[in-house]
PDB file of N, CA, C and O in Angstrom:
ATOM      1  N   MET A   1      85.253  76.805 -62.101  1.00  0.00           N
ATOM      2  CA  MET A   1      86.691  76.728 -61.852  1.00  0.00           C
ATOM      3  C   MET A   1      87.207  78.146 -61.649  1.00  0.00           C
ATOM      4  O   MET A   1      86.817  79.073 -62.359  1.00  0.00           O
ATOM      5  N   LEU A   2      88.074  78.295 -60.685  1.00  0.00           N
ATOM      6  CA  LEU A   2      88.651  79.589 -60.359  1.00  0.00           C
ATOM      7  C   LEU A   2      90.138  79.412 -60.154  1.00  0.00           C
ATOM      8  O   LEU A   2      90.576  78.468 -59.498  1.00  0.00           O
ATOM      9  N   THR A   3      90.903  80.308 -60.708  1.00  0.00           N
ATOM     10  CA  THR A   3      92.347  80.301 -60.506  1.00  0.00           C
ATOM     11  C   THR A   3      92.724  81.555 -59.737  1.00  0.00           C
ATOM     12  O   THR A   3      92.284  82.654 -60.073  1.00  0.00           O
ATOM     13  N   VAL A   4      93.538  81.387 -58.706  1.00  0.00           N
ATOM     14  CA  VAL A   4      93.945  82.509 -57.868  1.00  0.00           C
ATOM     15  C   VAL A   4      95.453  82.478 -57.705  1.00  0.00           C
ATOM     16  O   VAL A   4      96.034  81.423 -57.451  1.00  0.00           O
ATOM     17  N   ARG A   5      96.081  83.623 -57.848  1.00  0.00           N
ATOM     18  CA  ARG A   5      97.520  83.740 -57.611  1.00  0.00           C
ATOM     19  C   ARG A   5      97.733  84.235 -56.188  1.00  0.00           C
ATOM     20  O   ARG A   5      97.172  85.250 -55.776  1.00  0.00           O
ATOM     21  N   LEU A   6      98.548  83.505 -55.453  1.00  0.00           N
ATOM     22  CA  LEU A   6      98.850  83.870 -54.079  1.00  0.00           C
ATOM     23  C   LEU A   6     100.286  84.358 -53.980  1.00  0.00           C
ATOM     24  O   LEU A   6     101.157  83.881 -54.708  1.00  0.00           O
ATOM     25  N   PRO A   7     100.541  85.308 -53.082  1.00  0.00           N
ATOM     26  CA  PRO A   7     101.929  85.678 -52.813  1.00  0.00           C
ATOM     27  C   PRO A   7     102.678  84.424 -52.332  1.00  0.00           C
ATOM     28  O   PRO A   7     102.098  83.557 -51.679  1.00  0.00           O
ATOM     29  N   LYS A   8     103.950  84.345 -52.660  1.00  0.00           N
ATOM     30  CA  LYS A   8     104.758  83.164 -52.328  1.00  0.00           C
ATOM     31  C   LYS A   8     104.681  82.809 -50.846  1.00  0.00           C
ATOM     32  O   LYS A   8     104.521  81.638 -50.501  1.00  0.00           O
ATOM     33  N   ASP A   9     104.794  83.810 -49.960  1.00  0.00           N
ATOM     34  CA  ASP A   9     104.781  83.520 -48.528  1.00  0.00           C
ATOM     35  C   ASP A   9     103.443  82.951 -48.066  1.00  0.00           C
ATOM     36  O   ASP A   9     103.408  82.072 -47.205  1.00  0.00           O
ATOM     37  N   LEU A  10     102.344  83.445 -48.632  1.00  0.00           N
ATOM     38  CA  LEU A  10     101.025  82.938 -48.267  1.00  0.00           C
ATOM     39  C   LEU A  10     100.846  81.512 -48.787  1.00  0.00           C
ATOM     40  O   LEU A  10     100.293  80.660 -48.091  1.00  0.00           O
ATOM     41  N   GLU A  11     101.306  81.257 -49.989  1.00  0.00           N
ATOM     42  CA  GLU A  11     101.204  79.908 -50.541  1.00  0.00           C
ATOM     43  C   GLU A  11     102.034  78.920 -49.724  1.00  0.00           C
ATOM     44  O   GLU A  11     101.597  77.796 -49.478  1.00  0.00           O
ATOM     45  N   SER A  12     103.212  79.331 -49.311  1.00  0.00           N
ATOM     46  CA  SER A  12     104.056  78.464 -48.483  1.00  0.00           C
ATOM     47  C   SER A  12     103.374  78.150 -47.156  1.00  0.00           C
ATOM     48  O   SER A  12     103.376  77.002 -46.711  1.00  0.00           O
ATOM     49  N   SER A  13     102.798  79.155 -46.533  1.00  0.00           N
ATOM     50  CA  SER A  13     102.087  78.956 -45.269  1.00  0.00           C
ATOM     51  C   SER A  13     100.889  78.034 -45.466  1.00  0.00           C
ATOM     52  O   SER A  13     100.621  77.165 -44.637  1.00  0.00           O
ATOM     53  N   LEU A  14     100.180  78.227 -46.557  1.00  0.00           N
ATOM     54  CA  LEU A  14      99.029  77.393 -46.883  1.00  0.00           C
ATOM     55  C   LEU A  14      99.444  75.935 -47.040  1.00  0.00           C
ATOM     56  O   LEU A  14      98.824  75.043 -46.460  1.00  0.00           O
ATOM     57  N   LEU A  15     100.485  75.695 -47.816  1.00  0.00           N
ATOM     58  CA  LEU A  15     100.962  74.330 -48.032  1.00  0.00           C
ATOM     59  C   LEU A  15     101.417  73.683 -46.726  1.00  0.00           C
ATOM     60  O   LEU A  15     101.110  72.520 -46.465  1.00  0.00           O
ATOM     61  N   GLU A  16     102.142  74.432 -45.914  1.00  0.00           N
ATOM     62  CA  GLU A  16     102.650  73.903 -44.648  1.00  0.00           C
ATOM     63  C   GLU A  16     101.513  73.530 -43.704  1.00  0.00           C
ATOM     64  O   GLU A  16     101.509  72.446 -43.122  1.00  0.00           O
ATOM     65  N   LEU A  17     100.550  74.435 -43.558  1.00  0.00           N
ATOM     66  CA  LEU A  17      99.437  74.171 -42.645  1.00  0.00           C
ATOM     67  C   LEU A  17      98.546  73.048 -43.165  1.00  0.00           C
ATOM     68  O   LEU A  17      98.124  72.188 -42.392  1.00  0.00           O
ATOM     69  N   ALA A  18      98.260  73.045 -44.452  1.00  0.00           N
ATOM     70  CA  ALA A  18      97.437  71.979 -45.034  1.00  0.00           C
ATOM     71  C   ALA A  18      98.097  70.625 -44.807  1.00  0.00           C
ATOM     72  O   ALA A  18      97.426  69.644 -44.487  1.00  0.00           O
ATOM     73  N   SER A  19      99.403  70.580 -44.973  1.00  0.00           N
ATOM     74  CA  SER A  19     100.144  69.335 -44.755  1.00  0.00           C
ATOM     75  C   SER A  19     100.030  68.882 -43.302  1.00  0.00           C
ATOM     76  O   SER A  19      99.805  67.701 -43.034  1.00  0.00           O
ATOM     77  N   LYS A  20     100.183  69.809 -42.373  1.00  0.00           N
ATOM     78  CA  LYS A  20     100.087  69.472 -40.951  1.00  0.00           C
ATOM     79  C   LYS A  20      98.686  68.991 -40.579  1.00  0.00           C
ATOM     80  O   LYS A  20      98.522  68.139 -39.706  1.00  0.00           O
ATOM     81  N   LEU A  21      97.680  69.547 -41.253  1.00  0.00           N
ATOM     82  CA  LEU A  21      96.291  69.166 -40.970  1.00  0.00           C
ATOM     83  C   LEU A  21      95.856  67.920 -41.736  1.00  0.00           C
ATOM     84  O   LEU A  21      94.807  67.343 -41.451  1.00  0.00           O
ATOM     85  N   GLY A  22      96.664  67.513 -42.706  1.00  0.00           N
ATOM     86  CA  GLY A  22      96.341  66.327 -43.498  1.00  0.00           C
ATOM     87  C   GLY A  22      95.234  66.549 -44.507  1.00  0.00           C
ATOM     88  O   GLY A  22      94.498  65.622 -44.846  1.00  0.00           O
ATOM     89  N   ILE A  23      95.114  67.786 -44.991  1.00  0.00           N
ATOM     90  CA  ILE A  23      94.123  68.081 -46.034  1.00  0.00           C
ATOM     91  C   ILE A  23      94.840  68.751 -47.199  1.00  0.00           C
ATOM     92  O   ILE A  23      95.958  69.246 -47.052  1.00  0.00           O
ATOM     93  N   ASN A  24      94.181  68.761 -48.366  1.00  0.00           N
ATOM     94  CA  ASN A  24      94.834  69.417 -49.499  1.00  0.00           C
ATOM     95  C   ASN A  24      94.543  70.917 -49.467  1.00  0.00           C
ATOM     96  O   ASN A  24      93.608  71.375 -48.810  1.00  0.00           O
ATOM     97  N   LYS A  25      95.361  71.657 -50.187  1.00  0.00           N
ATOM     98  CA  LYS A  25      95.251  73.118 -50.124  1.00  0.00           C
ATOM     99  C   LYS A  25      93.932  73.623 -50.701  1.00  0.00           C
ATOM    100  O   LYS A  25      93.423  74.653 -50.257  1.00  0.00           O
ATOM    101  N   SER A  26      93.371  72.920 -51.679  1.00  0.00           N
ATOM    102  CA  SER A  26      92.084  73.351 -52.241  1.00  0.00           C
ATOM    103  C   SER A  26      90.981  73.296 -51.199  1.00  0.00           C
ATOM    104  O   SER A  26      90.178  74.222 -51.084  1.00  0.00           O
ATOM    105  N   LYS A  27      90.944  72.197 -50.433  1.00  0.00           N
ATOM    106  CA  LYS A  27      89.927  72.076 -49.386  1.00  0.00           C
ATOM    107  C   LYS A  27      90.102  73.181 -48.349  1.00  0.00           C
ATOM    108  O   LYS A  27      89.128  73.770 -47.880  1.00  0.00           O
ATOM    109  N   MET A  28      91.350  73.451 -48.001  1.00  0.00           N
ATOM    110  CA  MET A  28      91.612  74.487 -47.003  1.00  0.00           C
ATOM    111  C   MET A  28      91.160  75.868 -47.498  1.00  0.00           C
ATOM    112  O   MET A  28      90.575  76.639 -46.738  1.00  0.00           O
ATOM    113  N   VAL A  29      91.426  76.172 -48.746  1.00  0.00           N
ATOM    114  CA  VAL A  29      91.021  77.459 -49.313  1.00  0.00           C
ATOM    115  C   VAL A  29      89.501  77.557 -49.381  1.00  0.00           C
ATOM    116  O   VAL A  29      88.935  78.609 -49.082  1.00  0.00           O
ATOM    117  N   VAL A  30      88.835  76.473 -49.771  1.00  0.00           N
ATOM    118  CA  VAL A  30      87.368  76.470 -49.838  1.00  0.00           C
ATOM    119  C   VAL A  30      86.783  76.732 -48.449  1.00  0.00           C
ATOM    120  O   VAL A  30      85.878  77.553 -48.301  1.00  0.00           O
ATOM    121  N   GLU A  31      87.297  76.037 -47.433  1.00  0.00           N
ATOM    122  CA  GLU A  31      86.799  76.244 -46.070  1.00  0.00           C
ATOM    123  C   GLU A  31      87.031  77.673 -45.599  1.00  0.00           C
ATOM    124  O   GLU A  31      86.153  78.284 -44.989  1.00  0.00           O
ATOM    125  N   ALA A  32      88.212  78.201 -45.882  1.00  0.00           N
ATOM    126  CA  ALA A  32      88.529  79.569 -45.471  1.00  0.00           C
ATOM    127  C   ALA A  32      87.600  80.570 -46.166  1.00  0.00           C
ATOM    128  O   ALA A  32      87.122  81.518 -45.543  1.00  0.00           O
ATOM    129  N   LEU A  33      87.354  80.354 -47.444  1.00  0.00           N
ATOM    130  CA  LEU A  33      86.483  81.256 -48.197  1.00  0.00           C
ATOM    131  C   LEU A  33      85.044  81.170 -47.692  1.00  0.00           C
ATOM    132  O   LEU A  33      84.350  82.185 -47.622  1.00  0.00           O
ATOM    133  N   GLN A  34      84.596  79.973 -47.342  1.00  0.00           N
ATOM    134  CA  GLN A  34      83.247  79.822 -46.793  1.00  0.00           C
ATOM    135  C   GLN A  34      83.106  80.596 -45.488  1.00  0.00           C
ATOM    136  O   GLN A  34      82.117  81.302 -45.291  1.00  0.00           O
ATOM    137  N   HIS A  35      84.086  80.472 -44.594  1.00  0.00           N
ATOM    138  CA  HIS A  35      84.044  81.204 -43.327  1.00  0.00           C
ATOM    139  C   HIS A  35      84.076  82.716 -43.563  1.00  0.00           C
ATOM    140  O   HIS A  35      83.334  83.467 -42.929  1.00  0.00           O
ATOM    141  N   TYR A  36      84.932  83.149 -44.472  1.00  0.00           N
ATOM    142  CA  TYR A  36      85.049  84.574 -44.788  1.00  0.00           C
ATOM    143  C   TYR A  36      83.714  85.118 -45.296  1.00  0.00           C
ATOM    144  O   TYR A  36      83.257  86.176 -44.865  1.00  0.00           O
ATOM    145  N   MET A  37      83.099  84.379 -46.217  1.00  0.00           N
ATOM    146  CA  MET A  37      81.831  84.835 -46.789  1.00  0.00           C
ATOM    147  C   MET A  37      80.720  84.853 -45.743  1.00  0.00           C
ATOM    148  O   MET A  37      79.890  85.762 -45.748  1.00  0.00           O
ATOM    149  N   GLU A  38      80.688  83.870 -44.847  1.00  0.00           N
ATOM    150  CA  GLU A  38      79.701  83.873 -43.764  1.00  0.00           C
ATOM    151  C   GLU A  38      79.871  85.101 -42.888  1.00  0.00           C
ATOM    152  O   GLU A  38      78.889  85.740 -42.510  1.00  0.00           O
ATOM    153  N   ASP A  39      81.113  85.433 -42.564  1.00  0.00           N
ATOM    154  CA  ASP A  39      81.386  86.626 -41.750  1.00  0.00           C
ATOM    155  C   ASP A  39      80.913  87.889 -42.448  1.00  0.00           C
ATOM    156  O   ASP A  39      80.310  88.759 -41.819  1.00  0.00           O
ATOM    157  N   LYS A  40      81.181  87.997 -43.740  1.00  0.00           N
ATOM    158  CA  LYS A  40      80.770  89.190 -44.487  1.00  0.00           C
ATOM    159  C   LYS A  40      79.251  89.288 -44.588  1.00  0.00           C
ATOM    160  O   LYS A  40      78.695  90.382 -44.497  1.00  0.00           O
ATOM    161  N   LYS A  41      78.573  88.148 -44.777  1.00  0.00           N
ATOM    162  CA  LYS A  41      77.108  88.154 -44.817  1.00  0.00           C
ATOM    163  C   LYS A  41      76.541  88.596 -43.473  1.00  0.00           C
ATOM    164  O   LYS A  41      75.588  89.374 -43.418  1.00  0.00           O
ATOM    165  N   ASP A  42      77.139  88.092 -42.378  1.00  0.00           N
ATOM    166  CA  ASP A  42      76.705  88.511 -41.037  1.00  0.00           C
ATOM    167  C   ASP A  42      76.897  90.007 -40.849  1.00  0.00           C
ATOM    168  O   ASP A  42      76.033  90.685 -40.293  1.00  0.00           O
ATOM    169  N   TYR A  43      78.034  90.520 -41.314  1.00  0.00           N
ATOM    170  CA  TYR A  43      78.309  91.954 -41.209  1.00  0.00           C
ATOM    171  C   TYR A  43      77.263  92.766 -41.984  1.00  0.00           C
ATOM    172  O   TYR A  43      76.745  93.763 -41.481  1.00  0.00           O
ATOM    173  N   LEU A  44      76.961  92.331 -43.208  1.00  0.00           N
ATOM    174  CA  LEU A  44      75.978  93.062 -44.018  1.00  0.00           C
ATOM    175  C   LEU A  44      74.596  93.043 -43.357  1.00  0.00           C
ATOM    176  O   LEU A  44      73.891  94.052 -43.360  1.00  0.00           O
ATOM    177  N   LEU A  45      74.214  91.901 -42.795  1.00  0.00           N
ATOM    178  CA  LEU A  45      72.933  91.810 -42.110  1.00  0.00           C
ATOM    179  C   LEU A  45      72.912  92.713 -40.882  1.00  0.00           C
ATOM    180  O   LEU A  45      71.939  93.430 -40.649  1.00  0.00           O
ATOM    181  N   ALA A  46      73.983  92.677 -40.103  1.00  0.00           N
ATOM    182  CA  ALA A  46      74.054  93.531 -38.912  1.00  0.00           C
ATOM    183  C   ALA A  46      73.997  95.005 -39.296  1.00  0.00           C
ATOM    184  O   ALA A  46      73.340  95.798 -38.622  1.00  0.00           O
ATOM    185  N   SER A  47      74.681  95.371 -40.372  1.00  0.00           N
ATOM    186  CA  SER A  47      74.665  96.766 -40.829  1.00  0.00           C
ATOM    187  C   SER A  47      73.270  97.180 -41.263  1.00  0.00           C
ATOM    188  O   SER A  47      72.827  98.292 -40.976  1.00  0.00           O
ATOM    189  N   LYS A  48      72.586  96.290 -41.950  1.00  0.00           N
ATOM    190  CA  LYS A  48      71.222  96.577 -42.409  1.00  0.00           C
ATOM    191  C   LYS A  48      70.288  96.785 -41.215  1.00  0.00           C
ATOM    192  O   LYS A  48      69.486  97.718 -41.204  1.00  0.00           O
ATOM    193  N   ILE A  49      70.397  95.912 -40.214  1.00  0.00           N
ATOM    194  CA  ILE A  49      69.551  96.024 -39.030  1.00  0.00           C
ATOM    195  C   ILE A  49      69.873  97.305 -38.263  1.00  0.00           C
ATOM    196  O   ILE A  49      68.972  98.004 -37.798  1.00  0.00           O
ATOM    197  N   TYR A  50      71.166  97.605 -38.135  1.00  0.00           N
ATOM    198  CA  TYR A  50      71.560  98.821 -37.423  1.00  0.00           C
ATOM    199  C   TYR A  50      70.978 100.058 -38.114  1.00  0.00           C
ATOM    200  O   TYR A  50      70.439 100.947 -37.455  1.00  0.00           O
ATOM    201  N   LYS A  51      71.091 100.109 -39.434  1.00  0.00           N
ATOM    202  CA  LYS A  51      70.585 101.274 -40.166  1.00  0.00           C
ATOM    203  C   LYS A  51      69.079 101.397 -40.021  1.00  0.00           C
ATOM    204  O   LYS A  51      68.546 102.505 -39.966  1.00  0.00           O
ATOM    205  N   ALA A  52      68.389 100.263 -39.957  1.00  0.00           N
ATOM    206  CA  ALA A  52      66.932 100.291 -39.831  1.00  0.00           C
ATOM    207  C   ALA A  52      66.503 100.699 -38.430  1.00  0.00           C
ATOM    208  O   ALA A  52      65.500 101.395 -38.270  1.00  0.00           O
ATOM    209  N   GLN A  53      67.252 100.273 -37.405  1.00  0.00           N
ATOM    210  CA  GLN A  53      66.856 100.542 -36.026  1.00  0.00           C
ATOM    211  C   GLN A  53      67.627 101.681 -35.389  1.00  0.00           C
ATOM    212  O   GLN A  53      67.122 102.357 -34.493  1.00  0.00           O
ATOM    213  N   ASN A  54      68.843 101.889 -35.848  1.00  0.00           N
ATOM    214  CA  ASN A  54      69.713 102.926 -35.299  1.00  0.00           C
ATOM    215  C   ASN A  54      69.814 102.822 -33.777  1.00  0.00           C
ATOM    216  O   ASN A  54      69.756 103.828 -33.070  1.00  0.00           O
ATOM    217  N   LYS A  55      69.968 101.577 -33.282  1.00  0.00           N
ATOM    218  CA  LYS A  55      70.076 101.341 -31.842  1.00  0.00           C
ATOM    219  C   LYS A  55      71.351 100.555 -31.563  1.00  0.00           C
ATOM    220  O   LYS A  55      71.708  99.640 -32.305  1.00  0.00           O
ATOM    221  N   PHE A  56      72.019 100.923 -30.499  1.00  0.00           N
ATOM    222  CA  PHE A  56      73.211 100.208 -30.065  1.00  0.00           C
ATOM    223  C   PHE A  56      72.832  99.196 -28.987  1.00  0.00           C
ATOM    224  O   PHE A  56      71.903  99.420 -28.210  1.00  0.00           O
ATOM    225  N   TYR A  57      73.559  98.081 -28.949  1.00  0.00           N
ATOM    226  CA  TYR A  57      73.370  97.071 -27.921  1.00  0.00           C
ATOM    227  C   TYR A  57      74.696  96.866 -27.199  1.00  0.00           C
ATOM    228  O   TYR A  57      75.760  96.837 -27.817  1.00  0.00           O
ATOM    229  N   THR A  58      74.611  96.726 -25.897  1.00  0.00           N
ATOM    230  CA  THR A  58      75.827  96.444 -25.139  1.00  0.00           C
ATOM    231  C   THR A  58      76.170  94.971 -25.295  1.00  0.00           C
ATOM    232  O   THR A  58      75.341  94.165 -25.717  1.00  0.00           O
ATOM    233  N   HIS A  59      77.393  94.638 -24.951  1.00  0.00           N
ATOM    234  CA  HIS A  59      77.832  93.250 -25.000  1.00  0.00           C
ATOM    235  C   HIS A  59      76.943  92.382 -24.111  1.00  0.00           C
ATOM    236  O   HIS A  59      76.568  91.272 -24.491  1.00  0.00           O
ATOM    237  N   GLU A  60      76.618  92.883 -22.955  1.00  0.00           N
ATOM    238  CA  GLU A  60      75.782  92.159 -22.009  1.00  0.00           C
ATOM    239  C   GLU A  60      74.377  91.926 -22.565  1.00  0.00           C
ATOM    240  O   GLU A  60      73.801  90.856 -22.369  1.00  0.00           O
ATOM    241  N   GLU A  61      73.828  92.919 -23.255  1.00  0.00           N
ATOM    242  CA  GLU A  61      72.500  92.758 -23.860  1.00  0.00           C
ATOM    243  C   GLU A  61      72.497  91.674 -24.926  1.00  0.00           C
ATOM    244  O   GLU A  61      71.557  90.885 -25.024  1.00  0.00           O
ATOM    245  N   VAL A  62      73.547  91.644 -25.712  1.00  0.00           N
ATOM    246  CA  VAL A  62      73.652  90.629 -26.770  1.00  0.00           C
ATOM    247  C   VAL A  62      73.756  89.241 -26.152  1.00  0.00           C
ATOM    248  O   VAL A  62      73.063  88.319 -26.584  1.00  0.00           O
ATOM    249  N   LEU A  63      74.611  89.082 -25.149  1.00  0.00           N
ATOM    250  CA  LEU A  63      74.761  87.793 -24.500  1.00  0.00           C
ATOM    251  C   LEU A  63      73.436  87.341 -23.871  1.00  0.00           C
ATOM    252  O   LEU A  63      73.061  86.173 -23.970  1.00  0.00           O
ATOM    253  N   SER A  64      72.744  88.265 -23.234  1.00  0.00           N
ATOM    254  CA  SER A  64      71.468  87.949 -22.606  1.00  0.00           C
ATOM    255  C   SER A  64      70.446  87.527 -23.659  1.00  0.00           C
ATOM    256  O   SER A  64      69.731  86.542 -23.471  1.00  0.00           O
ATOM    257  N   GLU A  65      70.376  88.249 -24.737  1.00  0.00           N
ATOM    258  CA  GLU A  65      69.420  87.947 -25.814  1.00  0.00           C
ATOM    259  C   GLU A  65      69.686  86.572 -26.411  1.00  0.00           C
ATOM    260  O   GLU A  65      68.752  85.860 -26.781  1.00  0.00           O
ATOM    261  N   LEU A  66      70.969  86.197 -26.507  1.00  0.00           N
ATOM    262  CA  LEU A  66      71.344  84.907 -27.079  1.00  0.00           C
ATOM    263  C   LEU A  66      71.334  83.788 -26.046  1.00  0.00           C
ATOM    264  O   LEU A  66      71.584  82.628 -26.376  1.00  0.00           O
ATOM    265  N   GLY A  67      71.045  84.139 -24.787  1.00  0.00           N
ATOM    266  CA  GLY A  67      71.006  83.148 -23.741  1.00  0.00           C
ATOM    267  C   GLY A  67      72.383  82.601 -23.363  1.00  0.00           C
ATOM    268  O   GLY A  67      72.516  81.448 -22.954  1.00  0.00           O
ATOM    269  N   LEU A  68      73.396  83.441 -23.507  1.00  0.00           N
ATOM    270  CA  LEU A  68      74.765  83.011 -23.195  1.00  0.00           C
ATOM    271  C   LEU A  68      75.244  83.581 -21.877  1.00  0.00           C
ATOM    272  O   LEU A  68      76.374  83.318 -21.465  1.00  0.00           O
TER     273      LEU A  68
END
């Protein structure tokens, strides 16, 4: 169990958006936190790889490598 205090304006926005989406605020916060943590893990992995290789990739190289 975790308790978090939100600024009033953020809590109001959260409640309004959750209501419009038809989900409760807890589910919305959990989903947001999951996405945030995935992004941070990706950043840490990318930083680790960069430090190990010390090589830059262009946007085009990344798209090509990913087949996009």
